[in-house]
All heavy atoms as a GROMACS GRO file, in nm:
protein
  588
    1MET      N    1  11.764  -9.808  -7.151
    1MET     CA    2  11.727  -9.900  -7.258
    1MET      C    3  11.701  -9.821  -7.386
    1MET      O    4  11.619  -9.729  -7.388
    1MET     CB    5  11.597  -9.975  -7.214
    1MET     CG    6  11.538 -10.062  -7.319
    1MET     SD    7  11.615 -10.222  -7.318
    1MET     CE    8  11.519 -10.305  -7.444
    2ALA      N    9  11.775  -9.857  -7.488
    2ALA     CA   10  11.754  -9.789  -7.618
    2ALA      C   11  11.626  -9.834  -7.682
    2ALA      O   12  11.577  -9.939  -7.658
    2ALA     CB   13  11.872  -9.820  -7.709
    3GLU      N   14  11.570  -9.745  -7.763
    3GLU     CA   15  11.446  -9.775  -7.834
    3GLU      C   16  11.449  -9.704  -7.968
    3GLU      O   17  11.527  -9.621  -7.992
    3GLU     CB   18  11.327  -9.738  -7.752
    3GLU     CG   19  11.320  -9.591  -7.719
    3GLU     CD   20  11.210  -9.554  -7.619
    3GLU    OE1   21  11.167  -9.641  -7.542
    3GLU    OE2   22  11.169  -9.438  -7.622
    4HIS      N   23  11.358  -9.749  -8.053
    4HIS     CA   24  11.341  -9.684  -8.183
    4HIS      C   25  11.209  -9.616  -8.190
    4HIS      O   26  11.109  -9.658  -8.132
    4HIS     CB   27  11.345  -9.791  -8.298
    4HIS     CG   28  11.481  -9.852  -8.311
    4HIS    ND1   29  11.593  -9.783  -8.344
    4HIS    CD2   30  11.518  -9.983  -8.305
    4HIS    CE1   31  11.695  -9.864  -8.354
    4HIS    NE2   32  11.651  -9.988  -8.330
    5ASN      N   33  11.204  -9.507  -8.264
    5ASN     CA   34  11.081  -9.438  -8.297
    5ASN      C   35  11.061  -9.439  -8.447
    5ASN      O   36  11.145  -9.385  -8.522
    5ASN     CB   37  11.084  -9.293  -8.248
    5ASN     CG   38  11.075  -9.284  -8.095
    5ASN    OD1   39  10.964  -9.314  -8.041
    5ASN    ND2   40  11.185  -9.257  -8.032
    6TYR      N   41  10.957  -9.508  -8.494
    6TYR     CA   42  10.928  -9.515  -8.634
    6TYR      C   43  10.800  -9.441  -8.665
    6TYR      O   44  10.706  -9.437  -8.585
    6TYR     CB   45  10.906  -9.661  -8.674
    6TYR     CG   46  11.028  -9.750  -8.648
    6TYR    CD1   47  11.014  -9.869  -8.577
    6TYR    CD2   48  11.154  -9.715  -8.692
    6TYR    CE1   49  11.122  -9.950  -8.552
    6TYR    CE2   50  11.262  -9.795  -8.673
    6TYR     CZ   51  11.249  -9.914  -8.600
    6TYR     OH   52  11.357  -9.997  -8.574
    7LYS      N   53  10.800  -9.377  -8.781
    7LYS     CA   54  10.679  -9.302  -8.824
    7LYS      C   55  10.650  -9.341  -8.968
    7LYS      O   56  10.739  -9.340  -9.054
    7LYS     CB   57  10.708  -9.154  -8.812
    7LYS     CG   58  10.582  -9.068  -8.840
    7LYS     CD   59  10.615  -8.921  -8.824
    7LYS     CE   60  10.497  -8.834  -8.848
    7LYS     NZ   61  10.429  -8.787  -8.727
    8PHE      N   62  10.526  -9.377  -8.990
    8PHE     CA   63  10.482  -9.419  -9.123
    8PHE      C   64  10.366  -9.333  -9.171
    8PHE      O   65  10.278  -9.299  -9.089
    8PHE     CB   66  10.438  -9.563  -9.125
    8PHE     CG   67  10.549  -9.659  -9.086
    8PHE    CD1   68  10.567  -9.696  -8.956
    8PHE    CD2   69  10.635  -9.711  -9.180
    8PHE    CE1   70  10.664  -9.785  -8.918
    8PHE    CE2   71  10.739  -9.796  -9.143
    8PHE     CZ   72  10.751  -9.835  -9.010
    9ASN      N   73  10.366  -9.297  -9.300
    9ASN     CA   74  10.248  -9.233  -9.356
    9ASN      C   75  10.177  -9.342  -9.433
    9ASN      O   76  10.231  -9.400  -9.528
    9ASN     CB   77  10.292  -9.119  -9.450
    9ASN     CG   78  10.173  -9.059  -9.519
    9ASN    OD1   79  10.131  -9.109  -9.626
    9ASN    ND2   80  10.115  -8.956  -9.462
   10VAL      N   81  10.055  -9.374  -9.390
   10VAL     CA   82   9.979  -9.488  -9.444
   10VAL      C   83   9.844  -9.439  -9.491
   10VAL      O   84   9.778  -9.362  -9.425
   10VAL     CB   85   9.956  -9.594  -9.330
   10VAL    CG1   86   9.890  -9.717  -9.391
   10VAL    CG2   87  10.082  -9.628  -9.260
   11THR      N   88   9.809  -9.484  -9.612
   11THR     CA   89   9.674  -9.449  -9.667
   11THR      C   90   9.568  -9.533  -9.596
   11THR      O   91   9.564  -9.655  -9.614
   11THR     CB   92   9.673  -9.470  -9.820
   11THR    OG1   93   9.771  -9.394  -9.878
   11THR    CG2   94   9.534  -9.437  -9.875
   12MET      N   95   9.489  -9.464  -9.513
   12MET     CA   96   9.378  -9.532  -9.438
   12MET      C   97   9.255  -9.455  -9.465
   12MET      O   98   9.246  -9.336  -9.442
   12MET     CB   99   9.410  -9.537  -9.291
   12MET     CG  100   9.534  -9.616  -9.255
   12MET     SD  101   9.580  -9.611  -9.080
   12MET     CE  102   9.654  -9.449  -9.066
   13THR      N  103   9.151  -9.522  -9.518
   13THR     CA  104   9.030  -9.452  -9.557
   13THR      C  105   8.916  -9.459  -9.455
   13THR      O  106   8.820  -9.383  -9.464
   13THR     CB  107   8.977  -9.506  -9.693
   13THR    OG1  108   8.969  -9.646  -9.684
   13THR    CG2  109   9.068  -9.467  -9.806
   14CYS      N  110   8.928  -9.552  -9.357
   14CYS     CA  111   8.819  -9.561  -9.260
   14CYS      C  112   8.874  -9.616  -9.128
   14CYS      O  113   8.988  -9.660  -9.117
   14CYS     CB  114   8.714  -9.659  -9.314
   14CYS     SG  115   8.773  -9.825  -9.338
   15GLY      N  116   8.786  -9.620  -9.026
   15GLY     CA  117   8.825  -9.673  -8.896
   15GLY      C  118   8.869  -9.819  -8.902
   15GLY      O  119   8.954  -9.861  -8.822
   16GLY      N  120   8.809  -9.894  -8.992
   16GLY     CA  121   8.850 -10.034  -9.011
   16GLY      C  122   8.991 -10.046  -9.058
   16GLY      O  123   9.066 -10.137  -9.013
   17CYS      N  124   9.037  -9.950  -9.141
   17CYS     CA  125   9.174  -9.954  -9.192
   17CYS      C  126   9.272  -9.928  -9.079
   17CYS      O  127   9.369  -9.998  -9.060
   17CYS     CB  128   9.194  -9.846  -9.296
   17CYS     SG  129   9.093  -9.861  -9.443
   18SER      N  130   9.245  -9.821  -9.002
   18SER     CA  131   9.336  -9.789  -8.893
   18SER      C  132   9.331  -9.897  -8.785
   18SER      O  133   9.432  -9.930  -8.724
   18SER     CB  134   9.303  -9.651  -8.831
   18SER     OG  135   9.170  -9.639  -8.792
   19GLY      N  136   9.212  -9.957  -8.768
   19GLY     CA  137   9.197 -10.070  -8.672
   19GLY      C  138   9.286 -10.191  -8.715
   19GLY      O  139   9.347 -10.259  -8.627
   20ALA      N  140   9.293 -10.215  -8.844
   20ALA     CA  141   9.374 -10.326  -8.893
   20ALA      C  142   9.522 -10.302  -8.865
   20ALA      O  143   9.593 -10.394  -8.824
   20ALA     CB  144   9.353 -10.345  -9.044
   21VAL      N  145   9.569 -10.182  -8.885
   21VAL     CA  146   9.705 -10.146  -8.853
   21VAL      C  147   9.732 -10.160  -8.704
   21VAL      O  148   9.835 -10.214  -8.665
   21VAL     CB  149   9.738 -10.002  -8.905
   21VAL    CG1  150   9.878  -9.962  -8.866
   21VAL    CG2  151   9.724  -9.994  -9.058
   22GLU      N  152   9.641 -10.112  -8.623
   22GLU     CA  153   9.653 -10.123  -8.477
   22GLU      C  154   9.668 -10.269  -8.435
   22GLU      O  155   9.748 -10.304  -8.348
   22GLU     CB  156   9.537 -10.058  -8.406
   22GLU     CG  157   9.542  -9.908  -8.410
   22GLU     CD  158   9.422  -9.840  -8.348
   22GLU    OE1  159   9.329  -9.911  -8.303
   22GLU    OE2  160   9.421  -9.716  -8.341
   23ARG      N  161   9.586 -10.354  -8.493
   23ARG     CA  162   9.587 -10.497  -8.455
   23ARG      C  163   9.721 -10.563  -8.482
   23ARG      O  164   9.773 -10.639  -8.399
   23ARG     CB  165   9.477 -10.575  -8.527
   23ARG     CG  166   9.342 -10.560  -8.457
   23ARG     CD  167   9.241 -10.662  -8.507
   23ARG     NE  168   9.211 -10.649  -8.651
   23ARG     CZ  169   9.132 -10.561  -8.704
   23ARG    NH1  170   9.070 -10.472  -8.628
   23ARG    NH2  171   9.112 -10.556  -8.833
   24VAL      N  172   9.786 -10.539  -8.598
   24VAL     CA  173   9.911 -10.600  -8.630
   24VAL      C  174  10.023 -10.546  -8.536
   24VAL      O  175  10.112 -10.620  -8.498
   24VAL     CB  176   9.958 -10.588  -8.778
   24VAL    CG1  177   9.864 -10.665  -8.867
   24VAL    CG2  178   9.974 -10.445  -8.826
   25LEU      N  179  10.013 -10.417  -8.505
   25LEU     CA  180  10.117 -10.359  -8.418
   25LEU      C  181  10.103 -10.414  -8.274
   25LEU      O  182  10.198 -10.436  -8.206
   25LEU     CB  183  10.103 -10.204  -8.417
   25LEU     CG  184  10.139 -10.138  -8.550
   25LEU    CD1  185  10.112  -9.990  -8.542
   25LEU    CD2  186  10.286 -10.161  -8.585
   26LYS      N  187   9.980 -10.436  -8.232
   26LYS     CA  188   9.954 -10.491  -8.099
   26LYS      C  189  10.012 -10.629  -8.082
   26LYS      O  190  10.055 -10.668  -7.976
   26LYS     CB  191   9.799 -10.496  -8.080
   26LYS     CG  192   9.756 -10.489  -7.938
   26LYS     CD  193   9.604 -10.484  -7.924
   26LYS     CE  194   9.550 -10.348  -7.958
   26LYS     NZ  195   9.402 -10.337  -7.952
   27LYS      N  196  10.012 -10.701  -8.192
   27LYS     CA  197  10.060 -10.842  -8.190
   27LYS      C  198  10.215 -10.858  -8.208
   27LYS      O  199  10.269 -10.962  -8.185
   27LYS     CB  200   9.995 -10.924  -8.300
   27LYS     CG  201   9.851 -10.966  -8.266
   27LYS     CD  202   9.802 -11.074  -8.358
   27LYS     CE  203   9.697 -11.015  -8.453
   27LYS     NZ  204   9.640 -11.108  -8.548
   28LEU      N  205  10.278 -10.748  -8.250
   28LEU     CA  206  10.419 -10.756  -8.280
   28LEU      C  207  10.503 -10.748  -8.152
   28LEU      O  208  10.491 -10.652  -8.078
   28LEU     CB  209  10.457 -10.640  -8.378
   28LEU     CG  210  10.598 -10.632  -8.427
   28LEU    CD1  211  10.639 -10.758  -8.500
   28LEU    CD2  212  10.614 -10.515  -8.521
   29ASP      N  213  10.586 -10.846  -8.132
   29ASP     CA  214  10.674 -10.846  -8.011
   29ASP      C  215  10.772 -10.730  -8.017
   29ASP      O  216  10.826 -10.703  -8.125
   29ASP     CB  217  10.757 -10.979  -8.008
   29ASP     CG  218  10.673 -11.094  -7.955
   29ASP    OD1  219  10.567 -11.067  -7.889
   29ASP    OD2  220  10.712 -11.209  -7.972
   30GLY      N  221  10.790 -10.668  -7.906
   30GLY     CA  222  10.890 -10.560  -7.896
   30GLY      C  223  10.836 -10.420  -7.920
   30GLY      O  224  10.906 -10.323  -7.907
   31VAL      N  225  10.703 -10.413  -7.954
   31VAL     CA  226  10.642 -10.281  -7.971
   31VAL      C  227  10.604 -10.231  -7.833
   31VAL      O  228  10.529 -10.297  -7.759
   31VAL     CB  229  10.519 -10.291  -8.061
   31VAL    CG1  230  10.439 -10.158  -8.057
   31VAL    CG2  231  10.560 -10.319  -8.206
   32LYS      N  232  10.654 -10.114  -7.795
   32LYS     CA  233  10.625 -10.057  -7.662
   32LYS      C  234  10.492  -9.976  -7.667
   32LYS      O  235  10.412  -9.986  -7.576
   32LYS     CB  236  10.738  -9.968  -7.620
   32LYS     CG  237  10.866 -10.038  -7.589
   32LYS     CD  238  10.974  -9.935  -7.549
   32LYS     CE  239  11.091 -10.002  -7.482
   32LYS     NZ  240  11.183  -9.900  -7.433
   33SER      N  241  10.479  -9.897  -7.767
   33SER     CA  242  10.354  -9.819  -7.781
   33SER      C  243  10.341  -9.779  -7.928
   33SER      O  244  10.433  -9.785  -8.006
   33SER     CB  245  10.360  -9.693  -7.697
   33SER     OG  246  10.466  -9.608  -7.737
   34PHE      N  247  10.220  -9.742  -7.961
   34PHE     CA  248  10.194  -9.692  -8.098
   34PHE      C  249  10.072  -9.601  -8.098
   34PHE      O  250   9.988  -9.603  -8.008
   34PHE     CB  251  10.170  -9.810  -8.195
   34PHE     CG  252  10.054  -9.900  -8.155
   34PHE    CD1  253   9.927  -9.871  -8.189
   34PHE    CD2  254  10.080 -10.016  -8.082
   34PHE    CE1  255   9.820  -9.955  -8.150
   34PHE    CE2  256   9.978 -10.099  -8.045
   34PHE     CZ  257   9.849 -10.070  -8.080
   35ASP      N  258  10.068  -9.515  -8.201
   35ASP     CA  259   9.955  -9.422  -8.218
   35ASP      C  260   9.926  -9.419  -8.364
   35ASP      O  261  10.003  -9.374  -8.446
   35ASP     CB  262   9.994  -9.283  -8.166
   35ASP     CG  263   9.879  -9.184  -8.182
   35ASP    OD1  264   9.763  -9.227  -8.169
   35ASP    OD2  265   9.909  -9.066  -8.210
   36VAL      N  266   9.810  -9.475  -8.395
   36VAL     CA  267   9.763  -9.478  -8.536
   36VAL      C  268   9.652  -9.371  -8.553
   36VAL      O  269   9.552  -9.377  -8.479
   36VAL     CB  270   9.710  -9.621  -8.574
   36VAL    CG1  271   9.658  -9.619  -8.720
   36VAL    CG2  272   9.818  -9.722  -8.554
   37SER      N  273   9.669  -9.276  -8.642
   37SER     CA  274   9.576  -9.169  -8.659
   37SER      C  275   9.515  -9.170  -8.798
   37SER      O  276   9.586  -9.160  -8.898
   37SER     CB  277   9.643  -9.037  -8.632
   37SER     OG  278   9.555  -8.932  -8.672
   38LEU      N  279   9.386  -9.185  -8.804
   38LEU     CA  280   9.313  -9.174  -8.927
   38LEU      C  281   9.317  -9.031  -8.982
   38LEU      O  282   9.328  -9.010  -9.103
   38LEU     CB  283   9.169  -9.222  -8.904
   38LEU     CG  284   9.077  -9.244  -9.025
   38LEU    CD1  285   9.140  -9.345  -9.122
   38LEU    CD2  286   8.943  -9.294  -8.978
   39ASP      N  287   9.306  -8.932  -8.893
   39ASP     CA  288   9.306  -8.791  -8.931
   39ASP      C  289   9.434  -8.753  -9.005
   39ASP      O  290   9.427  -8.683  -9.108
   39ASP     CB  291   9.290  -8.703  -8.807
   39ASP     CG  292   9.151  -8.710  -8.747
   39ASP    OD1  293   9.057  -8.753  -8.818
   39ASP    OD2  294   9.135  -8.678  -8.626
   40THR      N  295   9.548  -8.791  -8.952
   40THR     CA  296   9.676  -8.750  -9.012
   40THR      C  297   9.735  -8.855  -9.101
   40THR      O  298   9.842  -8.833  -9.158
   40THR     CB  299   9.777  -8.711  -8.900
   40THR    OG1  300   9.794  -8.823  -8.813
   40THR    CG2  301   9.729  -8.595  -8.817
   41GLN      N  302   9.666  -8.972  -9.108
   41GLN     CA  303   9.714  -9.084  -9.196
   41GLN      C  304   9.853  -9.132  -9.152
   41GLN      O  305   9.939  -9.160  -9.234
   41GLN     CB  306   9.717  -9.041  -9.344
   41GLN     CG  307   9.584  -8.993  -9.396
   41GLN     CD  308   9.490  -9.109  -9.430
   41GLN    OE1  309   9.509  -9.179  -9.524
   41GLN    NE2  310   9.386  -9.123  -9.351
   42THR      N  311   9.879  -9.134  -9.024
   42THR     CA  312  10.007  -9.176  -8.973
   42THR      C  313   9.999  -9.289  -8.871
   42THR      O  314   9.898  -9.305  -8.803
   42THR     CB  315  10.084  -9.058  -8.906
   42THR    OG1  316   9.999  -9.003  -8.803
   42THR    CG2  317  10.120  -8.951  -9.006
   43ALA      N  318  10.110  -9.358  -8.863
   43ALA     CA  319  10.130  -9.458  -8.758
   43ALA      C  320  10.266  -9.433  -8.695
   43ALA      O  321  10.370  -9.438  -8.760
   43ALA     CB  322  10.126  -9.599  -8.817
   44ASP      N  323  10.260  -9.391  -8.567
   44ASP     CA  324  10.383  -9.369  -8.491
   44ASP      C  325  10.404  -9.488  -8.404
   44ASP      O  326  10.316  -9.527  -8.329
   44ASP     CB  327  10.370  -9.244  -8.405
   44ASP     CG  328  10.361  -9.116  -8.486
   44ASP    OD1  329  10.427  -9.109  -8.589
   44ASP    OD2  330  10.290  -9.025  -8.446
   45VAL      N  331  10.521  -9.549  -8.412
   45VAL     CA  332  10.549  -9.672  -8.341
   45VAL      C  333  10.675  -9.661  -8.261
   45VAL      O  334  10.781  -9.622  -8.313
   45VAL     CB  335  10.560  -9.794  -8.439
   45VAL    CG1  336  10.569  -9.925  -8.361
   45VAL    CG2  337  10.445  -9.792  -8.538
   46LYS      N  338  10.668  -9.695  -8.129
   46LYS     CA  339  10.786  -9.698  -8.047
   46LYS      C  340  10.818  -9.843  -8.012
   46LYS      O  341  10.728  -9.917  -7.968
   46LYS     CB  342  10.758  -9.618  -7.916
   46LYS     CG  343  10.881  -9.599  -7.830
   46LYS     CD  344  10.849  -9.513  -7.711
   46LYS     CE  345  10.839  -9.366  -7.751
   46LYS     NZ  346  10.831  -9.272  -7.635
   47THR      N  347  10.941  -9.884  -8.043
   47THR     CA  348  10.978 -10.027  -8.021
   47THR      C  349  11.104 -10.041  -7.939
   47THR      O  350  11.180  -9.944  -7.926
   47THR     CB  351  11.002 -10.098  -8.158
   47THR    OG1  352  11.126 -10.053  -8.212
   47THR    CG2  353  10.894 -10.076  -8.257
   48GLU      N  354  11.125 -10.163  -7.893
   48GLU     CA  355  11.255 -10.196  -7.833
   48GLU      C  356  11.362 -10.191  -7.940
   48GLU      O  357  11.333 -10.202  -8.059
   48GLU     CB  358  11.247 -10.332  -7.765
   48GLU     CG  359  11.160 -10.330  -7.642
   48GLU     CD  360  11.133 -10.470  -7.587
   48GLU    OE1  361  11.190 -10.564  -7.631
   48GLU    OE2  362  11.047 -10.477  -7.494
   49GLU      N  363  11.485 -10.182  -7.894
   49GLU     CA  364  11.603 -10.171  -7.981
   49GLU      C  365  11.614 -10.286  -8.083
   49GLU      O  366  11.659 -10.265  -8.195
   49GLU     CB  367  11.727 -10.165  -7.896
   49GLU     CG  368  11.853 -10.122  -7.969
   49GLU     CD  369  11.970 -10.117  -7.876
   49GLU    OE1  370  11.963 -10.170  -7.762
   49GLU    OE2  371  12.076 -10.062  -7.918
   50THR      N  372  11.562 -10.399  -8.043
   50THR     CA  373  11.576 -10.520  -8.126
   50THR      C  374  11.484 -10.529  -8.248
   50THR      O  375  11.500 -10.612  -8.336
   50THR     CB  376  11.550 -10.646  -8.041
   50THR    OG1  377  11.423 -10.628  -7.975
   50THR    CG2  378  11.661 -10.670  -7.938
   51VAL      N  379  11.384 -10.440  -8.251
   51VAL     CA  380  11.285 -10.444  -8.358
   51VAL      C  381  11.324 -10.350  -8.471
   51VAL      O  382  11.332 -10.228  -8.451
   51VAL     CB  383  11.145 -10.406  -8.308
   51VAL    CG1  384  11.041 -10.418  -8.419
   51VAL    CG2  385  11.104 -10.496  -8.190
   52GLY      N  386  11.353 -10.404  -8.587
   52GLY     CA  387  11.399 -10.324  -8.700
   52GLY      C  388  11.289 -10.259  -8.775
   52GLY      O  389  11.172 -10.298  -8.774
   53TYR      N  390  11.326 -10.152  -8.846
   53TYR     CA  391  11.232 -10.077  -8.932
   53TYR      C  392  11.162 -10.166  -9.030
   53TYR      O  393  11.041 -10.158  -9.045
   53TYR     CB  394  11.311  -9.965  -9.004
   53TYR     CG  395  11.233  -9.896  -9.110
   53TYR    CD1  396  11.145  -9.789  -9.076
   53TYR    CD2  397  11.242  -9.930  -9.243
   53TYR    CE1  398  11.072  -9.727  -9.173
   53TYR    CE2  399  11.167  -9.864  -9.343
   53TYR     CZ  400  11.081  -9.762  -9.306
   53TYR     OH  401  11.009  -9.700  -9.404
   54ALA      N  402  11.240 -10.253  -9.096
   54ALA     CA  403  11.184 -10.340  -9.202
   54ALA      C  404  11.075 -10.432  -9.145
   54ALA      O  405  10.978 -10.462  -9.213
   54ALA     CB  406  11.293 -10.420  -9.267
   55THR      N  407  11.093 -10.477  -9.022
   55THR     CA  408  10.995 -10.566  -8.958
   55THR      C  409  10.862 -10.496  -8.940
   55THR      O  410  10.757 -10.550  -8.974
   55THR     CB  411  11.048 -10.609  -8.818
   55THR    OG1  412  11.178 -10.672  -8.837
   55THR    CG2  413  10.955 -10.711  -8.753
   56VAL      N  414  10.866 -10.375  -8.892
   56VAL     CA  415  10.743 -10.299  -8.866
   56VAL      C  416  10.674 -10.261  -9.001
   56VAL      O  417  10.555 -10.278  -9.016
   56VAL     CB  418  10.771 -10.168  -8.785
   56VAL    CG1  419  10.641 -10.094  -8.755
   56VAL    CG2  420  10.842 -10.204  -8.651
   57LEU      N  421  10.762 -10.222  -9.096
   57LEU     CA  422  10.707 -10.186  -9.231
   57LEU      C  423  10.636 -10.305  -9.294
   57LEU      O  424  10.526 -10.292  -9.344
   57LEU     CB  425  10.823 -10.143  -9.319
   57LEU     CG  426  10.786 -10.112  -9.466
   57LEU    CD1  427  10.692  -9.997  -9.479
   57LEU    CD2  428  10.914 -10.088  -9.548
   58GLU      N  429  10.692 -10.421  -9.282
   58GLU     CA  430  10.635 -10.544  -9.340
   58GLU      C  431  10.501 -10.576  -9.278
   58GLU      O  432  10.404 -10.612  -9.349
   58GLU     CB  433  10.735 -10.659  -9.320
   58GLU     CG  434  10.697 -10.788  -9.389
   58GLU     CD  435  10.790 -10.901  -9.349
   58GLU    OE1  436  10.910 -10.875  -9.326
   58GLU    OE2  437  10.740 -11.015  -9.345
   59LYS      N  438  10.494 -10.561  -9.145
   59LYS     CA  439  10.369 -10.589  -9.074
   59LYS      C  440  10.258 -10.494  -9.121
   59LYS      O  441  10.142 -10.537  -9.144
   59LYS     CB  442  10.388 -10.576  -8.924
   59LYS     CG  443  10.469 -10.683  -8.862
   59LYS     CD  444  10.397 -10.816  -8.857
   59LYS     CE  445  10.486 -10.925  -8.799
   59LYS     NZ  446  10.437 -11.057  -8.832
   60ILE      N  447  10.291 -10.368  -9.133
   60ILE     CA  448  10.190 -10.271  -9.178
   60ILE      C  449  10.147 -10.300  -9.320
   60ILE      O  450  10.030 -10.295  -9.353
   60ILE     CB  451  10.242 -10.127  -9.164
   60ILE    CG1  452  10.263 -10.093  -9.014
   60ILE    CG2  453  10.146 -10.025  -9.227
   60ILE    CD1  454  10.324  -9.958  -8.988
   61LYS      N  455  10.243 -10.337  -9.407
   61LYS     CA  456  10.211 -10.368  -9.546
   61LYS      C  457  10.120 -10.489  -9.558
   61LYS      O  458  10.042 -10.497  -9.650
   61LYS     CB  459  10.339 -10.391  -9.627
   61LYS     CG  460  10.408 -10.261  -9.670
   61LYS     CD  461  10.526 -10.290  -9.760
   61LYS     CE  462  10.580 -10.166  -9.826
   61LYS     NZ  463  10.703 -10.193  -9.906
   62LYS      N  464  10.140 -10.583  -9.465
   62LYS     CA  465  10.058 -10.707  -9.469
   62LYS      C  466   9.907 -10.679  -9.452
   62LYS      O  467   9.826 -10.762  -9.486
   62LYS     CB  468  10.106 -10.804  -9.361
   62LYS     CG  469  10.223 -10.890  -9.408
   62LYS     CD  470  10.237 -11.014  -9.320
   62LYS     CE  471  10.344 -11.105  -9.383
   62LYS     NZ  472  10.427 -11.168  -9.278
   63THR      N  473   9.875 -10.562  -9.398
   63THR     CA  474   9.736 -10.526  -9.380
   63THR      C  475   9.671 -10.488  -9.516
   63THR      O  476   9.551 -10.472  -9.526
   63THR     CB  477   9.716 -10.408  -9.284
   63THR    OG1  478   9.778 -10.291  -9.343
   63THR    CG2  479   9.776 -10.437  -9.146
   64GLY      N  480   9.760 -10.472  -9.618
   64GLY     CA  481   9.708 -10.434  -9.746
   64GLY      C  482   9.701 -10.283  -9.768
   64GLY      O  483   9.662 -10.234  -9.875
   65LYS      N  484   9.741 -10.208  -9.665
   65LYS     CA  485   9.738 -10.062  -9.675
   65LYS      C  486   9.865 -10.016  -9.748
   65LYS      O  487   9.970 -10.075  -9.739
   65LYS     CB  488   9.734  -9.995  -9.537
   65LYS     CG  489   9.624 -10.046  -9.448
   65LYS     CD  490   9.488 -10.012  -9.499
   65LYS     CE  491   9.384 -10.102  -9.440
   65LYS     NZ  492   9.314 -10.182  -9.539
   66LYS      N  493   9.848  -9.901  -9.820
   66LYS     CA  494   9.965  -9.842  -9.892
   66LYS      C  495  10.045  -9.758  -9.800
   66LYS      O  496   9.991  -9.665  -9.736
   66LYS     CB  497   9.912  -9.763 -10.008
   66LYS     CG  498  10.025  -9.706 -10.094
   66LYS     CD  499   9.968  -9.630 -10.214
   66LYS     CE  500  10.079  -9.589 -10.309
   66LYS     NZ  501  10.184  -9.507 -10.251
   67VAL      N  502  10.174  -9.791  -9.786
   67VAL     CA  503  10.265  -9.708  -9.706
   67VAL      C  504  10.334  -9.608  -9.796
   67VAL      O  505  10.401  -9.646  -9.894
   67VAL     CB  506  10.370  -9.797  -9.634
   67VAL    CG1  507  10.465  -9.707  -9.552
   67VAL    CG2  508  10.302  -9.899  -9.541
   68ASN      N  509  10.307  -9.480  -9.778
   68ASN     CA  510  10.356  -9.376  -9.862
   68ASN      C  511  10.499  -9.333  -9.830
   68ASN      O  512  10.579  -9.294  -9.916
   68ASN     CB  513  10.264  -9.256  -9.860
   68ASN     CG  514  10.125  -9.297  -9.901
   68ASN    OD1  515  10.102  -9.346 -10.010
   68ASN    ND2  516  10.027  -9.275  -9.814
   69SER      N  517  10.532  -9.329  -9.700
   69SER     CA  518  10.665  -9.291  -9.658
   69SER      C  519  10.689  -9.345  -9.518
   69SER      O  520  10.595  -9.381  -9.445
   69SER     CB  521  10.682  -9.140  -9.660
   69SER     OG  522  10.591  -9.077  -9.567
   70GLY      N  523  10.817  -9.348  -9.480
   70GLY     CA  524  10.847  -9.395  -9.347
   70GLY      C  525  10.976  -9.330  -9.294
   70GLY      O  526  11.064  -9.289  -9.374
   71GLU      N  527  10.988  -9.322  -9.161
   71GLU     CA  528  11.104  -9.267  -9.097
   71GLU      C  529  11.147  -9.360  -8.985
   71GLU      O  530  11.061  -9.420  -8.919
   71GLU     CB  531  11.071  -9.131  -9.030
   71GLU     CG  532  11.072  -9.015  -9.121
   71GLU     CD  533  11.035  -8.887  -9.039
   71GLU    OE1  534  11.042  -8.884  -8.916
   71GLU    OE2  535  11.003  -8.788  -9.105
   72ALA      N  536  11.279  -9.368  -8.963
   72ALA     CA  537  11.332  -9.440  -8.849
   72ALA      C  538  11.416  -9.344  -8.769
   72ALA      O  539  11.515  -9.297  -8.817
   72ALA     CB  540  11.414  -9.563  -8.894
   73ASP      N  541  11.375  -9.318  -8.645
   73ASP     CA  542  11.445  -9.224  -8.560
   73ASP      C  543  11.472  -9.093  -8.628
   73ASP      O  544  11.584  -9.039  -8.620
   73ASP     CB  545  11.573  -9.288  -8.508
   73ASP     CG  546  11.547  -9.420  -8.434
   73ASP    OD1  547  11.450  -9.422  -8.354
   73ASP    OD2  548  11.617  -9.518  -8.458
   74GLY      N  549  11.374  -9.043  -8.702
   74GLY     CA  550  11.387  -8.911  -8.766
   74GLY      C  551  11.451  -8.914  -8.905
   74GLY      O  552  11.459  -8.809  -8.968
   75VAL      N  553  11.499  -9.029  -8.946
   75VAL     CA  554  11.568  -9.040  -9.077
   75VAL      C  555  11.476  -9.105  -9.180
   75VAL      O  556  11.429  -9.213  -9.159
   75VAL     CB  557  11.698  -9.119  -9.062
   75VAL    CG1  558  11.771  -9.127  -9.201
   75VAL    CG2  559  11.792  -9.059  -8.957
   76PRO      N  560  11.448  -9.034  -9.289
   76PRO     CA  561  11.363  -9.094  -9.395
   76PRO      C  562  11.416  -9.228  -9.446
   76PRO      O  563  11.536  -9.241  -9.469
   76PRO     CB  564  11.364  -8.990  -9.505
   76PRO     CG  565  11.394  -8.860  -9.437
   76PRO     CD  566  11.488  -8.900  -9.326
   77GLN      N  567  11.329  -9.325  -9.458
   77GLN     CA  568  11.364  -9.459  -9.508
   77GLN      C  569  11.286  -9.492  -9.632
   77GLN      O  570  11.184  -9.430  -9.662
   77GLN     CB  571  11.328  -9.561  -9.400
   77GLN     CG  572  11.388  -9.539  -9.266
   77GLN     CD  573  11.538  -9.565  -9.264
   77GLN    OE1  574  11.586  -9.663  -9.324
   77GLN    NE2  575  11.614  -9.481  -9.191
   78SER      N  576  11.330  -9.595  -9.705
   78SER     CA  577  11.262  -9.635  -9.824
   78SER      C  578  11.138  -9.722  -9.784
   78SER      O  579  11.146  -9.787  -9.679
   78SER     CB  580  11.351  -9.711  -9.918
   78SER     OG  581  11.397  -9.829  -9.855
   79VAL      N  582  11.035  -9.717  -9.860
   79VAL     CA  583  10.920  -9.805  -9.838
   79VAL      C  584  10.897  -9.895  -9.958
   79VAL      O  585  10.817  -9.981  -9.961
   79VAL     CB  586  10.791  -9.725  -9.809
   79VAL    CG1  587  10.806  -9.648  -9.678
   79VAL    CG2  588  10.755  -9.632  -9.921
   0.00000   0.00000   0.00000
């Protein structure tokens, strides 16, 4: 089964911020696993093949957090 690995650099200033990002990822269909780190300001997301980069990016942006950069399967993407 093919899957995608997405990595985002997100400005998160507190545990509440990273918690908000975790909550939207938890609710998104097709997300297999994720790791949101306040220390490194990153969100690593593993999804099923059907979940596009733009979908995950949009969900993270909806939390109101600033996305500084993003990667899809190791390739830099626009944010």
